[in-house]
C-alpha positions in Angstrom: 36.9 -8.0 -1.1 34.2 -5.4 -1.1 33.7 -1.7 -0.3 34.2 -1.0 3.4 32.4 2.3 2.9 29.3 0.6 1.5 29.5 -2.0 4.2 29.4 0.7 6.9 26.3 2.3 5.2 24.6 -1.1 5.0 25.6 -2.2 8.5 24.5 1.0 10.2 21.2 2.2 8.9 19.9 5.7 9.5 18.7 6.6 13.0 15.2 7.1 11.6 15.2 3.6 10.1 16.6 2.1 13.3 13.8 3.6 15.4 11.2 2.5 12.8 12.5 -1.1 13.0 12.5 -0.8 16.8 8.8 0.2 16.6 8.0 -3.0 14.7 9.7 -5.1 17.3 7.9 -3.4 20.2 4.6 -3.8 18.4 5.0 -7.6 18.6 5.5 -7.2 22.3 2.9 -4.7 23.5 0.6 -4.4 20.4 0.4 -1.8 17.7 -2.2 0.2 19.6 0.2 0.8 22.4 3.1 2.1 20.4 3.3 5.8 19.6 5.6 5.8 16.6 6.5 9.3 15.4 9.7 8.3 13.7 9.2 8.2 10.0 7.7 10.5 7.4 5.4 7.9 5.9 2.2 9.7 4.8 -0.8 8.4 6.8 -3.4 10.2 4.6 -4.6 8.1 1.6 -3.7 9.1 -1.9 -6.5 11.2 -3.5 -9.1 9.1 -5.2 -8.0 10.4 -8.6 -4.8 8.3 -8.2 -6.7 5.0 -7.9 -9.2 6.0 -10.6 -6.3 6.8 -13.0 -4.6 3.5 -12.3 -7.8 1.6 -13.0 -8.4 3.6 -16.2 -4.8 3.0 -17.4 -5.0 -0.7 -16.7 -8.2 -1.0 -18.6 -7.3 1.2 -21.6 -3.6 1.1 -22.2 -1.9 -1.9 -23.7 0.1 -3.8 -21.1 3.3 -3.6 -23.1 3.1 0.2 -23.1 1.9 0.5 -19.5 4.7 -1.6 -18.1 7.3 -1.1 -20.8 10.2 1.3 -21.1 9.7 4.9 -21.8 12.5 7.1 -23.1 15.5 7.2 -20.7 14.6 10.8 -19.7 10.9 10.0 -19.3 7.8 10.0 -21.4 7.5 13.0 -23.6 3.8 13.6 -23.0 4.4 13.4 -19.2 7.3 15.9 -19.2 5.2 18.2 -21.4 2.3 18.0 -19.0 4.6 18.8 -16.0 6.0 21.8 -17.9 2.5 23.0 -18.7 1.3 22.7 -15.2 4.3 24.6 -13.7 4.0 27.3 -16.3 0.3 27.8 -15.5 0.9 27.7 -11.8 4.1 29.8 -11.5 4.2 31.9 -14.6 7.3 30.1 -16.0 8.2 29.1 -19.5 9.5 25.5 -19.2 9.6 23.0 -22.0 9.6 19.2 -21.8 13.3 19.3 -22.5 13.9 20.8 -19.1 12.7 17.7 -17.2 14.3 14.4 -16.4 11.9 11.9 -14.8 13.4 10.1 -11.7 12.8 7.3 -9.3 11.8 9.7 -6.5 13.6 12.5 -4.7 16.6 10.4 -3.7 17.4 9.6 -7.3 16.9 13.3 -8.2 19.4 14.4 -5.6 22.0 11.8 -6.3 21.8 12.3 -10.0 22.1 16.1 -9.7 25.0 16.0 -7.3 26.8 13.4 -9.5 26.1 15.6 -12.6 27.6 18.7 -10.9 30.6 17.1 -9.3 34.1 18.1 -10.3 37.3 17.4 -8.3 37.5 19.4 -5.1 33.9 20.5 -5.1 32.0 21.4 -1.9 28.3 21.5 -1.3 26.8 23.6 1.5 24.0 21.9 3.5 21.9 24.0 5.8 21.2 22.4 9.1 18.8 21.0 10.2 18.8 18.8 7.1 17.6 15.3 6.0 20.4 13.0 7.1 20.8 11.3 3.7 22.0 14.6 2.1 25.4 13.9 3.6 25.5 10.4 2.3 24.4 11.5 -1.2 27.0 14.3 -1.3 29.9 12.2 -0.2 29.0 9.4 -2.6 28.9 11.9 -5.4 32.5 13.0 -4.5 31.6 16.3 -2.9 32.6 17.6 0.5 29.6 18.4 2.6 30.0 21.8 4.4 27.4 22.0 7.2 26.1 25.5 8.1 23.8 25.8 11.1 20.6 27.8 10.8 19.6 30.5 13.2 18.6 28.8 16.4 15.7 31.1 17.2 14.0 31.0 13.8 15.6 27.9 12.1 15.9 30.1 9.0 19.2 30.4 7.2 22.1 32.3 8.9 23.2 34.3 5.9 26.4 35.5 7.6 27.4 31.9 8.3 26.6 30.9 4.7 28.7 33.7 3.3 31.6 32.7 5.5 31.2 29.1 4.3 31.3 29.8 0.6 34.7 29.4 -1.0 36.1 29.0 -4.5 35.3 25.3 -4.1 31.6 25.8 -3.5 29.5 24.2 -6.3 26.1 24.2 -4.8 23.8 24.9 -1.8 21.0 22.5 -0.9 17.8 24.0 0.3 14.7 22.2 1.5 11.5 24.2 1.9 9.3 23.2 3.6 12.0 21.8 5.7 12.5 18.3 7.0 12.9 18.1 10.0 11.7 21.5 11.1 8.7 22.3 8.9 10.1 25.8 8.4 9.3 27.5 5.1 11.7 30.0 3.4 9.6 33.1 2.7 10.1 35.4 -0.2 12.4 37.8 1.7 14.6 34.9 2.7 14.8 33.6 -0.8 15.7 37.0 -2.2 18.4 37.4 0.4 19.9 34.0 -0.4 19.7 34.7 -4.1 21.4 38.1 -3.8 24.2 36.5 -1.6 24.9 33.8 -4.1 24.8 36.3 -7.1 27.5 38.3 -5.2 29.6 35.2 -4.6 29.3 34.0 -8.2 30.7 37.3 -9.4 33.5 37.2 -6.7 34.7 33.8 -7.8 33.8 34.0 -11.4 31.9 30.7 -11.5 28.3 29.5 -11.1 27.1 28.4 -7.7 23.9 26.3 -7.9 20.9 26.0 -5.6 19.7 22.5 -5.4 16.1 22.9 -4.3 14.8 19.7 -2.8 11.0 20.0 -2.9 9.0 16.9 -1.9 6.9 19.0 0.6 6.2 22.0 -1.7 2.4 21.6 -1.5 2.2 20.7 2.1 1.8 24.1 3.7 -0.9 25.5 6.1 -3.0 28.6 6.2 -2.0 31.3 3.8 1.7 30.3 3.6 3.3 30.5 0.2 6.4 28.6 -1.0 8.3 30.8 -3.4 9.2 29.0 -6.6 13.0 29.1 -6.6 13.7 29.4 -10.3 11.8 32.7 -10.4 14.4 34.2 -8.0 17.7 32.6 -8.9 18.7 31.4 -12.4 21.2 28.7 -11.3 18.5 26.7 -9.6 18.0 22.9 -10.1 14.7 21.6 -8.7 14.5 18.1 -7.3 10.9 17.1 -6.9 9.0 14.0 -5.7 5.3 13.2 -5.7 5.8 11.0 -2.6 4.4 13.4 0.0 1.9 15.5 -2.0 0.1 12.4 -3.4 0.9 10.0 -0.6 2.9 7.8 -2.9 6.2 7.2 -1.1 6.5 3.6 -2.1 6.1 4.3 -5.8 9.2 6.4 -6.2 8.4 8.9 -8.8 9.7 12.4 -9.3 11.7 14.7 -11.6 14.7 16.9 -12.0 14.1 20.4 -13.5 17.0 22.1 -15.2 15.8 25.6 -16.4 17.0 27.2 -19.5 18.3 30.1 -17.4 20.8 27.9 -15.6 24.5 28.3 -16.6 25.2 26.0 -19.6 21.8 24.5 -19.2 22.0 22.3 -22.3 25.3 20.7 -21.2 24.0 20.5 -17.6 21.0 18.6 -18.7 23.2 16.2 -20.7 25.3 15.7 -17.5 22.1 14.9 -15.6 21.3 12.3 -18.3 24.8 10.9 -18.1 24.7 10.7 -14.3 21.3 8.9 -14.5 22.9 6.5 -16.9 26.0 5.9 -14.8 23.9 5.3 -11.6 21.4 3.1 -13.4 18.5 5.5 -12.9 17.1 5.6 -16.4 13.4 5.2 -17.3 11.4 5.9 -14.2 8.4 3.5 -13.8 6.2 4.0 -16.8 2.9 3.3 -15.0 3.4 6.0 -12.4 4.7 8.5 -15.0 1.4 8.1 -16.7 -0.5 8.3 -13.3 1.1 11.6 -12.2 0.4 13.1 -15.6 -3.3 12.9 -14.7 -2.9 14.1 -11.1 -0.8 17.2 -11.4 -1.9 19.9 -8.9 -3.8 17.3 -6.8 -2.9 16.5 -3.2 -4.0 14.3 -0.4 -6.1 15.8 2.3 -3.5 17.9 4.1 -6.1 19.3 6.5 -5.5 16.1 8.6 -1.8 17.1 9.0 -2.7 20.6 10.0 -5.1 19.2 12.6 -2.4 16.9 13.9 0.2 19.7 14.0 -2.1 22.0 16.0 -3.0 19.3 18.5 0.7 18.3 19.0 1.9 21.9 19.4 -1.0 22.7 21.9 -0.1 19.6 23.9 3.6 20.1 23.9 3.5 23.7 24.9 0.9 23.1 27.5 3.3 20.6 29.1 6.3 23.0 29.0 8.1 21.8 25.9 9.4 24.4 23.3 8.6 23.9 19.6 9.3 25.6 16.3 5.9 26.0 14.7 6.0 24.3 11.4 4.3 26.1 8.5 4.7 23.1 6.2 5.7 19.4 5.8 4.5 17.1 8.7 7.2 17.3 11.3 7.4 19.0 14.7 10.9 20.0 15.8 10.8 20.1 19.6 13.6 21.3 21.8 14.9 18.5 24.0 14.6 19.5 27.7 18.1 18.0 28.3 21.2 18.7 26.3 21.5 15.1 25.1 18.5 14.6 22.7 19.3 10.9 22.3 19.1 10.4 26.1 15.7 12.3 26.1 14.5 9.9 23.3 15.5 6.9 25.4 13.5 8.2 28.3 10.5 8.7 26.0 10.7 5.1 25.0 9.7 4.2 28.6 6.3 5.5 27.6 6.4 4.0 24.1 6.9 7.4 22.6 9.3 7.2 19.6 11.0 10.4 18.5 14.1 10.9 16.4 17.1 12.8 18.1 18.3 15.7 16.0 22.0 14.9 16.0 21.8 13.2 12.6 20.0 16.2 11.2 23.1 18.2 12.0 21.4 20.3 14.7 21.8 18.9 18.2 19.4 19.5 21.1 16.1 18.8 19.4 13.9 15.8 18.5 11.8 15.3 15.3 8.2 14.2 15.7 6.6 13.1 12.5 2.9 13.8 12.8 1.9 12.1 9.6 0.0 9.6 11.8 -3.6 9.2 12.7 -5.2 11.9 14.9 -6.5 9.1 17.1 -2.9 8.0 17.8 -1.9 11.5 18.9 -4.9 11.7 21.1 -4.1 8.4 22.7 -0.4 9.4 23.1 -1.2 12.5 25.2 -1.1 10.7 28.6 2.3 9.4 27.6 3.5 12.9 26.8 2.2 14.0 30.2 4.1 11.3 32.0 7.3 12.2 30.1 6.9 15.9 30.9 6.7 15.2 34.6 10.3 14.0 34.5 11.4 17.4 33.4 9.0 20.1 34.5 
């Protein structure tokens, strides 16, 4: 009568969403101020003022039929041209508007890209820890996910393991830097090593192997950390970008796919992206927010708040005996569970109204993800709860 596969996805939401909904129910019982919800990556820092200013200006000056109407299926030409110009100025690239397909956020970018690439028998390598929906997106696109664990000490790619995982069926490797859930950033040396490995494997199998670079956290880095722009290092890169995190606009669902000219059969690949967008119903991203981001390129929310939260959480966790991977970007802390079963640890944390996400769904057991895109005041208030939890283990 209906798809059992889709029923299972609908009946069993992601662990992240389950905890998020649990938090709402607990709020009704004990009050919002007594729940320490670190479950979901929902930006807590307001969008930069230019976003609201731009919306007001557009509403006052642009005809309603244009502001809320259809753009071209691939996106508005002036918006795509502006994005190309911004990236060219920032990274020394030479993109054109024809390289960009506007999307309804990062999820649409990824599902469209995977669908566009898919041929019978294809595999996609996913580096763990990873955003859980990667597996869902890959399987729905018809690809077999091949999970490769990262190095446990550094959480950086294990290149020997990646090489062993690549076969004649490998179509792509998904990378995510800064990473969700670890906050780890792939530095230039790492990017060069991965690129060289994939170049070697392309020659060995006589076929392109694509990097799908998922980049919603590109600008969310701290200190002097730099995120290498992947197309500068590897020709067969497809960039999936979202403005959700950099501009604190997760509910507006706006992003893009970048298919560089250097990619194999780039013209045909871009048409396949257009076809996948059409087949999935992802044509014509919201016009209003296409026009908004055109005026906000290069702007970010106040990420210093996230850096302050990160430092406070790490200092607290390590003082209490917990072990953490120090994140250089994004807004997640990946903390090692003091017991083997991370889900059991999360259940104990609930006794103190601390809500973490166990790492099993991220493909990397034994850790918990703590989203610190919350108010600093909430973290400060949660410290006694962390102390009580720590006493159960140390």
